Every structure is written in structure tokens, then in C-alpha cells.
LUMMARLO-318737 format. One record per residue (C-alpha): residue number from 1; residue in one letter; x, y, z. Coordinates in nm, 4 decimals. Each point is the difference from the previous one (the first is absolute). Example, Ala and Ser with C-alpha at 12.3 -4.5 7.8 and 13.67 -1.06 7.14 Angstrom:
2
(node 1, 'A', (1.2300, -0.4500, 0.7800))
(node 2, 'S', (0.1370, 0.3440, -0.0660))
% end
This chain:
318
(node 1, 'M', (-0.0975, -0.4487, -0.1915))
(node 2, 'T', (-0.3062, -0.0696, -0.2194))
(node 3, 'K', (-0.1143, 0.0325, -0.2893))
(node 4, 'G', (-0.3246, 0.1225, -0.1749))
(node 5, 'N', (-0.1471, 0.1088, -0.3325))
(node 6, 'N', (0.0787, 0.3140, -0.1348))
(node 7, 'T', (-0.2747, 0.0714, -0.2064))
(node 8, 'S', (-0.1914, 0.3211, 0.1246))
(node 9, 'S', (-0.3694, 0.1601, -0.1981))
(node 10, 'T', (0.1903, 0.3470, 0.0334))
(node 11, 'G', (0.3556, -0.0498, -0.0258))
(node 12, 'R', (0.0747, 0.1787, 0.3509))
(node 13, 'Y', (0.2175, -0.1907, 0.2619))
(node 14, 'F', (0.0745, 0.0784, 0.3606))
(node 15, 'A', (0.2731, -0.0759, 0.2128))
(node 16, 'G', (-0.0788, 0.0159, 0.3516))
(node 17, 'I', (0.3315, -0.0276, 0.2841))
(node 18, 'D', (-0.0293, -0.0567, 0.3430))
(node 19, 'G', (0.3290, -0.0154, 0.2015))
(node 20, 'G', (0.0950, 0.0188, 0.3987))
(node 21, 'G', (0.2538, -0.0509, 0.2348))
(node 22, 'T', (0.0611, -0.3773, -0.1093))
(node 23, 'S', (-0.0768, -0.0996, -0.3506))
(node 24, 'T', (-0.1424, 0.1881, -0.3483))
(node 25, 'E', (-0.3295, -0.1123, -0.2462))
(node 26, 'A', (-0.1047, 0.1020, -0.2687))
(node 27, 'C', (-0.2745, -0.1259, -0.2593))
(node 28, 'V', (-0.0779, 0.1411, -0.3501))
(node 29, 'T', (-0.4056, 0.0093, -0.0438))
(node 30, 'D', (-0.2737, 0.0474, -0.3249))
(node 31, 'D', (-0.2674, 0.3031, 0.0185))
(node 32, 'Q', (-0.1865, -0.2845, 0.1907))
(node 33, 'G', (0.2042, -0.0335, 0.2607))
(node 34, 'K', (0.1103, -0.3698, -0.1392))
(node 35, 'V', (0.3410, -0.0641, 0.1278))
(node 36, 'L', (0.2311, -0.0989, -0.3154))
(node 37, 'G', (0.3149, -0.0407, 0.2446))
(node 38, 'T', (0.1981, 0.0757, 0.3196))
(node 39, 'G', (0.3225, 0.0026, 0.1314))
(node 40, 'R', (0.2097, 0.0369, 0.3496))
(node 41, 'G', (0.2865, 0.1956, 0.1049))
(node 42, 'G', (0.1823, 0.0698, 0.3113))
(node 43, 'P', (-0.0424, 0.2921, 0.2228))
(node 44, 'S', (-0.1298, 0.3649, -0.0966))
(node 45, 'N', (-0.0583, 0.2226, 0.2740))
(node 46, 'V', (0.2325, 0.3142, -0.1139))
(node 47, 'H', (0.0686, 0.0601, 0.3808))
(node 48, 'Y', (0.1666, -0.2850, 0.0736))
(node 49, 'G', (0.1713, -0.1199, -0.3011))
(node 50, 'G', (0.0386, 0.3020, -0.1935))
(node 51, 'E', (-0.0597, 0.0671, -0.3451))
(node 52, 'S', (0.2053, -0.2759, -0.1622))
(node 53, 'Q', (-0.1306, -0.2553, 0.1675))
(node 54, 'L', (-0.3584, 0.1248, -0.0807))
(node 55, 'K', (0.0838, 0.0796, -0.3586))
(node 56, 'D', (0.1438, -0.4136, -0.0311))
(node 57, 'S', (-0.3176, -0.1360, 0.2041))
(node 58, 'V', (-0.2596, 0.1786, -0.2175))
(node 59, 'K', (0.2026, -0.0699, -0.3233))
(node 60, 'T', (0.0116, -0.3416, 0.0623))
(node 61, 'A', (-0.3449, -0.0473, 0.1301))
(node 62, 'L', (-0.1461, 0.1785, -0.3214))
(node 63, 'D', (0.2191, -0.1362, -0.2305))
(node 64, 'Q', (-0.1495, -0.3558, 0.0715))
(node 65, 'A', (-0.3194, 0.0929, -0.0013))
(node 66, 'L', (0.0158, 0.1799, -0.3720))
(node 67, 'S', (0.1790, -0.2937, -0.1012))
(node 68, 'A', (-0.2303, -0.2724, 0.1356))
(node 69, 'A', (-0.3210, 0.2161, -0.1550))
(node 70, 'G', (0.2409, 0.0171, -0.3541))
(node 71, 'L', (-0.0085, 0.3926, 0.0487))
(node 72, 'S', (0.2572, 0.2456, -0.0198))
(node 73, 'L', (-0.0203, 0.3222, 0.2155))
(node 74, 'N', (-0.0727, 0.2347, -0.2885))
(node 75, 'D', (-0.3588, -0.2550, 0.0161))
(node 76, 'L', (-0.0951, 0.2020, 0.3114))
(node 77, 'S', (-0.1931, 0.2427, 0.0250))
(node 78, 'A', (0.0566, 0.1026, 0.3408))
(node 79, 'V', (0.1803, -0.1603, 0.3287))
(node 80, 'C', (-0.0725, 0.0525, 0.3256))
(node 81, 'A', (0.2787, -0.0873, 0.2675))
(node 82, 'A', (-0.1582, -0.0452, 0.3835))
(node 83, 'L', (0.3133, -0.0030, 0.2162))
(node 84, 'A', (0.0880, 0.0292, 0.3704))
(node 85, 'G', (0.1557, 0.3095, 0.0457))
(node 86, 'A', (-0.1999, 0.2449, -0.2281))
(node 87, 'G', (-0.2220, 0.1702, 0.2551))
(node 88, 'R', (0.1250, 0.3023, -0.0886))
(node 89, 'E', (0.0422, 0.2381, -0.2709))
(node 90, 'Q', (0.3504, 0.0320, 0.0123))
(node 91, 'D', (-0.0106, -0.3788, 0.0248))
(node 92, 'R', (-0.1660, -0.0179, -0.3000))
(node 93, 'Q', (0.2079, 0.1917, -0.1721))
(node 94, 'R', (0.2726, -0.1568, 0.0954))
(node 95, 'I', (-0.1084, -0.3295, -0.1116))
(node 96, 'R', (-0.1514, 0.1618, -0.3464))
(node 97, 'T', (0.3399, 0.0960, -0.0495))
(node 98, 'A', (0.1711, -0.3169, 0.0800))
(node 99, 'L', (-0.2402, -0.1855, -0.2574))
(node 100, 'K', (0.0026, 0.2247, -0.2320))
(node 101, 'P', (0.2888, -0.2005, -0.2311))
(node 102, 'I', (-0.2230, -0.3047, 0.0137))
(node 103, 'T', (-0.3596, 0.1053, -0.1092))
(node 104, 'G', (0.1055, 0.2684, -0.1796))
(node 105, 'D', (-0.2628, 0.2172, -0.2142))
(node 106, 'I', (-0.2772, -0.2534, 0.1516))
(node 107, 'P', (-0.2159, 0.2023, 0.2571))
(node 108, 'L', (0.0883, -0.1119, 0.3444))
(node 109, 'L', (-0.2047, 0.0413, 0.3398))
(node 110, 'V', (0.2106, -0.0453, 0.3047))
(node 111, 'V', (-0.2480, -0.0241, 0.3181))
(node 112, 'E', (0.0791, -0.1408, 0.3474))
(node 113, 'D', (-0.0480, -0.4081, 0.0251))
(node 114, 'T', (-0.3329, 0.0330, 0.1938))
(node 115, 'H', (-0.1518, 0.1413, -0.2920))
(node 116, 'S', (0.0210, -0.3086, -0.1775))
(node 117, 'A', (-0.0857, -0.2317, 0.2462))
(node 118, 'L', (-0.2938, 0.2187, 0.0223))
(node 119, 'A', (-0.1201, -0.0134, -0.3565))
(node 120, 'A', (0.0299, -0.3730, -0.0096))
(node 121, 'A', (-0.1865, -0.0482, 0.3216))
(node 122, 'H', (-0.3058, 0.1639, -0.0727))
(node 123, 'K', (-0.0040, 0.0674, -0.3731))
(node 124, 'G', (-0.0847, 0.4202, 0.0521))
(node 125, 'R', (-0.2363, -0.0747, 0.2689))
(node 126, 'D', (0.0498, 0.2107, 0.3616))
(node 127, 'G', (0.1983, -0.2116, 0.2118))
(node 128, 'M', (0.3704, -0.0599, 0.1946))
(node 129, 'V', (0.2581, -0.1891, 0.0185))
(node 130, 'I', (0.3003, -0.0836, 0.2339))
(node 131, 'I', (0.3059, -0.0887, -0.1328))
(node 132, 'A', (0.2665, -0.2071, 0.2443))
(node 133, 'G', (0.2933, -0.1545, -0.1422))
(node 134, 'T', (0.3283, 0.1484, 0.0083))
(node 135, 'G', (-0.1073, 0.3007, 0.0815))
(node 136, 'S', (-0.3578, 0.1446, 0.1235))
(node 137, 'N', (-0.2768, 0.2652, -0.1014))
(node 138, 'C', (-0.3911, 0.0678, -0.0644))
(node 139, 'I', (-0.1788, 0.1160, -0.2639))
(node 140, 'G', (-0.3684, 0.0753, -0.0244))
(node 141, 'V', (-0.2400, 0.1758, -0.3255))
(node 142, 'K', (-0.3597, 0.0697, 0.0354))
(node 143, 'D', (-0.1655, 0.2379, -0.2639))
(node 144, 'G', (0.3250, 0.0705, -0.1673))
(node 145, 'K', (0.1584, 0.1078, 0.3286))
(node 146, 'Y', (0.3400, -0.1453, 0.1228))
(node 147, 'A', (0.1277, -0.0216, 0.3612))
(node 148, 'S', (0.2860, -0.1680, 0.1337))
(node 149, 'A', (0.1833, -0.0815, 0.3249))
(node 150, 'G', (0.3361, -0.1854, 0.0531))
(node 151, 'G', (0.2300, -0.0737, -0.2692))
(node 152, 'W', (0.2981, 0.2032, 0.2099))
(node 153, 'G', (0.2406, -0.2212, -0.0586))
(node 154, 'A', (0.2465, -0.2330, 0.2144))
(node 155, 'L', (0.1442, 0.3452, 0.2033))
(node 156, 'L', (-0.3054, 0.1506, 0.1039))
(node 157, 'G', (-0.2869, -0.2793, -0.0721))
(node 158, 'D', (-0.0932, -0.3146, -0.1663))
(node 159, 'E', (-0.1971, -0.1451, 0.2886))
(node 160, 'G', (-0.1293, -0.3248, -0.0671))
(node 161, 'S', (0.2255, -0.0721, -0.2556))
(node 162, 'A', (0.2413, -0.2956, -0.0567))
(node 163, 'Y', (0.3258, 0.2180, 0.0781))
(node 164, 'S', (-0.1923, 0.1591, 0.3135))
(node 165, 'I', (-0.1052, -0.3729, 0.1460))
(node 166, 'A', (0.4180, -0.1044, -0.0499))
(node 167, 'I', (0.1062, 0.2570, 0.1556))
(node 168, 'L', (-0.2321, 0.0067, 0.2892))
(node 169, 'G', (0.0073, -0.3723, 0.0038))
(node 170, 'L', (0.4153, 0.0888, 0.0372))
(node 171, 'R', (-0.0322, 0.2260, 0.2955))
(node 172, 'A', (-0.2246, -0.1938, 0.1895))
(node 173, 'A', (0.2746, -0.3035, -0.0628))
(node 174, 'I', (0.2580, 0.2083, 0.1568))
(node 175, 'K', (-0.2180, 0.1607, 0.2765))
(node 176, 'S', (-0.0958, -0.4351, 0.1174))
(node 177, 'H', (0.3282, -0.0801, -0.0566))
(node 178, 'E', (0.1352, 0.2399, 0.2816))
(node 179, 'G', (-0.3122, -0.0311, 0.2309))
(node 180, 'R', (-0.1898, 0.3523, -0.0886))
(node 181, 'L', (-0.2682, -0.1905, -0.1675))
(node 182, 'E', (-0.1536, -0.3359, 0.0786))
(node 183, 'K', (0.1052, -0.3360, -0.1276))
(node 184, 'S', (0.0047, -0.0340, -0.3878))
(node 185, 'C', (0.1295, -0.2210, -0.2353))
(node 186, 'L', (0.0392, 0.2705, -0.2265))
(node 187, 'M', (0.4107, -0.0130, 0.0654))
(node 188, 'D', (0.0995, -0.3561, -0.0839))
(node 189, 'K', (-0.2286, 0.0153, -0.3343))
(node 190, 'F', (0.1902, 0.3372, -0.1091))
(node 191, 'M', (0.3136, -0.1452, 0.0800))
(node 192, 'E', (-0.1217, -0.3364, -0.2298))
(node 193, 'V', (-0.0977, 0.1930, -0.2630))
(node 194, 'L', (0.3054, 0.2467, -0.0460))
(node 195, 'G', (0.2880, -0.2743, 0.1209))
(node 196, 'A', (0.0837, 0.1449, 0.3221))
(node 197, 'D', (0.1449, -0.2376, 0.2615))
(node 198, 'E', (-0.0584, 0.3249, 0.2550))
(node 199, 'P', (-0.2187, 0.2466, 0.0676))
(node 200, 'G', (0.3356, 0.2395, -0.0063))
(node 201, 'N', (0.0295, -0.0897, -0.3766))
(node 202, 'L', (-0.3850, 0.0877, -0.0908))
(node 203, 'L', (0.1134, 0.3481, -0.0749))
(node 204, 'G', (0.3205, -0.0762, -0.2046))
(node 205, 'R', (-0.2375, -0.2824, -0.2054))
(node 206, 'M', (-0.2240, 0.3124, -0.0638))
(node 207, 'H', (0.2604, 0.2525, -0.1609))
(node 208, 'G', (-0.0451, 0.0383, -0.3635))
(node 209, 'M', (-0.3319, -0.1210, -0.0361))
(node 210, 'D', (-0.2485, 0.2569, -0.1895))
(node 211, 'R', (-0.3888, 0.1164, 0.1211))
(node 212, 'T', (-0.0864, -0.3079, -0.2354))
(node 213, 'Q', (0.1939, -0.2889, 0.1902))
(node 214, 'I', (-0.1075, 0.1110, 0.3382))
(node 215, 'A', (-0.3439, 0.0064, -0.0781))
(node 216, 'G', (0.0346, -0.3767, -0.0847))
(node 217, 'L', (0.0782, -0.0391, 0.3614))
(node 218, 'S', (-0.3264, 0.0342, 0.0832))
(node 219, 'R', (-0.0625, -0.3091, -0.0806))
(node 220, 'V', (0.1278, -0.0927, 0.3225))
(node 221, 'V', (-0.2064, 0.2256, 0.1690))
(node 222, 'F', (-0.3320, -0.2126, -0.1482))
(node 223, 'D', (0.1494, -0.3179, 0.0621))
(node 224, 'A', (0.0482, 0.0446, 0.3720))
(node 225, 'A', (-0.3439, 0.1369, -0.0189))
(node 226, 'A', (-0.0954, -0.3270, -0.1015))
(node 227, 'S', (0.1781, -0.2025, 0.2044))
(node 228, 'G', (-0.1648, 0.1638, 0.3114))
(node 229, 'D', (0.2559, 0.2488, 0.1022))
(node 230, 'T', (-0.2436, 0.3174, 0.1465))
(node 231, 'V', (0.2993, 0.2425, -0.0558))
(node 232, 'S', (-0.0550, -0.0424, -0.3490))
(node 233, 'A', (-0.3308, -0.0092, -0.0080))
(node 234, 'G', (-0.0390, 0.3260, 0.1864))
(node 235, 'I', (0.2415, 0.1740, -0.2826))
(node 236, 'L', (-0.2499, -0.1430, -0.2461))
(node 237, 'D', (-0.2924, 0.1563, 0.1606))
(node 238, 'A', (0.0950, 0.3555, 0.0958))
(node 239, 'E', (0.1839, -0.0507, -0.3805))
(node 240, 'A', (-0.3615, -0.0767, -0.1239))
(node 241, 'R', (-0.1694, 0.2726, 0.1970))
(node 242, 'E', (0.2264, 0.2922, -0.1842))
(node 243, 'L', (-0.1411, -0.0900, -0.2946))
(node 244, 'A', (-0.4068, 0.0129, 0.1219))
(node 245, 'L', (0.1016, 0.3465, 0.1423))
(node 246, 'M', (0.1188, 0.0635, -0.4099))
(node 247, 'A', (-0.2929, -0.0917, -0.1472))
(node 248, 'R', (-0.2392, 0.1580, 0.3147))
(node 249, 'A', (0.2236, 0.3274, -0.1077))
(node 250, 'V', (-0.1285, -0.0205, -0.3802))
(node 251, 'S', (-0.2779, -0.1706, 0.0506))
(node 252, 'R', (-0.1137, 0.3544, 0.2482))
(node 253, 'S', (0.1864, 0.2810, -0.2807))
(node 254, 'L', (-0.2288, -0.1536, -0.2782))
(node 255, 'G', (-0.3026, -0.0967, 0.2171))
(node 256, 'L', (-0.0294, -0.3725, -0.1268))
(node 257, 'D', (-0.2149, -0.1448, 0.2393))
(node 258, 'A', (0.0415, -0.3592, 0.0436))
(node 259, 'P', (0.2563, -0.0548, -0.2695))
(node 260, 'S', (0.1304, -0.2637, -0.2186))
(node 261, 'I', (0.3395, -0.0463, 0.0811))
(node 262, 'A', (0.2379, -0.1845, -0.2890))
(node 263, 'L', (0.3429, -0.1662, 0.1905))
(node 264, 'V', (0.2621, -0.0048, -0.2193))
(node 265, 'G', (0.4033, -0.1165, 0.0719))
(node 266, 'G', (0.1824, -0.3148, 0.1321))
(node 267, 'C', (-0.0410, 0.0959, 0.3715))
(node 268, 'F', (-0.4130, -0.1056, -0.0826))
(node 269, 'K', (0.1065, -0.3386, -0.1014))
(node 270, 'N', (-0.0034, -0.0793, 0.3837))
(node 271, 'P', (-0.3810, -0.0665, 0.0859))
(node 272, 'S', (0.0878, 0.0584, 0.3539))
(node 273, 'Y', (0.0809, 0.3531, -0.0833))
(node 274, 'V', (-0.2578, 0.0711, -0.1979))
(node 275, 'D', (-0.2528, -0.1640, 0.2965))
(node 276, 'M', (0.1566, 0.2555, 0.2264))
(node 277, 'L', (-0.0060, 0.3007, -0.2419))
(node 278, 'R', (-0.3574, -0.1275, -0.0777))
(node 279, 'K', (-0.0892, 0.0097, 0.3982))
(node 280, 'H', (0.1178, 0.3577, 0.0508))
(node 281, 'A', (-0.1223, 0.1675, -0.3209))
(node 282, 'E', (-0.3768, -0.1363, 0.1066))
(node 283, 'T', (0.0212, 0.1295, 0.3466))
(node 284, 'M', (0.1233, 0.3623, -0.1658))
(node 285, 'M', (-0.1930, 0.0099, -0.2966))
(node 286, 'P', (-0.3134, -0.2420, 0.0847))
(node 287, 'G', (-0.1472, -0.1290, -0.3488))
(node 288, 'V', (0.3426, -0.0013, -0.1836))
(node 289, 'S', (0.0636, -0.2937, -0.2400))
(node 290, 'L', (0.3662, -0.1292, -0.0925))
(node 291, 'C', (0.0235, -0.1617, -0.3482))
(node 292, 'W', (0.2639, -0.0974, -0.2524))
(node 293, 'P', (0.0753, 0.2177, -0.2916))
(node 294, 'S', (-0.1665, -0.1984, -0.3122))
(node 295, 'L', (0.2520, 0.1003, -0.2352))
(node 296, 'P', (0.4079, 0.0563, 0.0710))
(node 297, 'P', (0.1041, 0.3051, 0.0329))
(node 298, 'C', (0.2148, 0.0626, -0.2975))
(node 299, 'E', (-0.2902, -0.0418, -0.1730))
(node 300, 'G', (-0.1865, 0.3000, 0.1799))
(node 301, 'A', (0.3219, 0.1857, -0.1272))
(node 302, 'A', (-0.0854, -0.1577, -0.3722))
(node 303, 'I', (-0.3818, 0.1603, 0.1151))
(node 304, 'L', (0.1378, 0.3654, 0.0818))
(node 305, 'A', (0.2016, -0.0046, -0.2932))
(node 306, 'R', (-0.3238, -0.0366, -0.2542))
(node 307, 'E', (-0.1580, 0.2326, 0.2113))
(node 308, 'Y', (0.3500, 0.2798, -0.0199))
(node 309, 'S', (-0.0161, -0.0923, -0.3794))
(node 310, 'L', (-0.3368, 0.1161, -0.0337))
(node 311, 'Q', (0.0444, 0.2793, 0.1812))
(node 312, 'Q', (0.2606, 0.1015, -0.2270))
(node 313, 'S', (-0.1922, -0.0708, -0.3037))
(node 314, 'P', (-0.3857, 0.0559, 0.0432))
(node 315, 'E', (-0.0430, -0.0618, -0.3729))
(node 316, 'K', (0.0879, -0.3323, 0.0358))
(node 317, 'R', (-0.2708, -0.0641, 0.2189))
(node 318, 'D', (-0.1998, -0.3548, -0.1380))
% end
């Protein structure tokens, strides 16, 4: 939790909230985009944790940010909640209803988390963003037109995400153990992490684990690949290619030649995974460039909150 000077020349303040399957980040900014306070809460994907967890996580993060800024909820001109799982209008309405007791009469904009990442990454300019954390998706914008790919969740998609990598790693460990796949160290590593004394106990150890906890097992695949395990490296390369395919689809939809793509999410903390993605992206989209967002996604959400406030009250434009 950070704290800043809460003096604003206009007296307008905005809250940006960015959340997904792992955590929720919030910030409060003034009208010039200066961050006055930040906060952090738990997971906030309504599809996996429900409305109760969503409300708890958002309230915790927002309360911390407001406290650090020395402000109250009534000081805010608008709030933007950019959340994983908010891709459809019915989902956004579900989230608005869940958050209404928290935000009250403060104007509330609900968007998918890719929108905040995009705003943070390119500051209103044309470009794209790939998110690969617990889940995955890709979004881009050109001349105000948006296009997206992925984001179908764990049941139908999430290719290239930590969850997908973990599941594929677990399946490969079983196949290797049974002789259906080449030799791999994955089974031994998963057994060690999960505290299983034999392969047959692996499933029992996973009973009760939620999506976020399973996604955390992706580190086993990353570590195994770094140690030279070819099965693990193959999984990562194939998943990186899936992310590149998402990006190519968005690029073609928007007519974005040689796009600038910002990378967001825990999977990209692994340099080798980024290198794999770059290789596939450069093959599919010559001239593409990968970059890191200049701002955290919650600040992108605050930018969207300010824009939303101006749309609601045009007379307040500077």
C-alpha cells in the first residue's frame, strides 16, 4: 500500500481497479493521473469465486487505496473496475450489481481486464496487449475499434496461461510415467511439490485445489524446462505459439501491420517463455514488437474512469 499527496487542482479523483483469478489491484489518482494511493485484494473473477469473493476482494483493495490517499469513497468522481470474466454484457451487469453496495452512487464503469491493460500499455494509442496470468486473452485497438481473441476461460480456452500450462504439465507427467510419452522429470517434480509419495496419490493431493492454486503449479513446468526437460520445453513452446495465434487474429481483424504488443501477466516473468512468444510472433507478424506496459493495469483502469467521468459530465471538461 502506497501513499501520496492528495491535492488535486480540479478536486476530482478516480479509482482504477484491475482484478483476475489471482489478485486485485486498486489505485486512486487525481485528474492529472498522479497516483495517490494503492491497495491489494484477493481474486476477483466472478466466474470462479462468485459475487461474495468479488465484493470482498474489490472492497479490500479499494479501501486500502482510499485510506492511503487520505480520501473517502464520496471524493471519487468515477470508478472503473476492469476484471477478468467481464467480457459479456450479462457478466458486466452481474458485476455492476455485485459492486453497487460498495460504490453506491459513484459512476461505475465495468470492463474486461484487457481494456485496463491496453490503456496502461499504450496510453490511448493504437496497439495490442496479451495477458497470460491465471487465464489468458488478447485485445487490440485501432482508431477506436476494438478486437479480441481468447478469454474463453479454463473450460474452453485459456491457452498459454498458467492454468493451461499446469494442466498440460500434469497430463504430460502422467503420460510419461505410463510410458505413453518420452521420459520426463515432471512426475517427480509434481510429486515433490504436492507432497505425494507415489504417482497414484497425485490426484488425491489435487482434490480441493481451486483454479488459482492449480495455475500456481505452472512453476513446476517452467522449472523443469529450465533444467533441460524437453517435454516441459515443448509444452511451453506450444503454449507460446497459441498466444501468438491469438495476437495474429487480433492484428488481422484490426488491420494492424507490425503491431506493438504489450505483455501482461505472471507467465511473462519467465524470459524463456517471452523468447518463445517472440519467435512465433515474429514469424506470424513480421515487424511486430513486444514491449512492457509503462503503467500497471490498475492505472489504466483509472485512465478509463477519468474518460468515463468526462463522458458522463461533458460540462466538466478542462
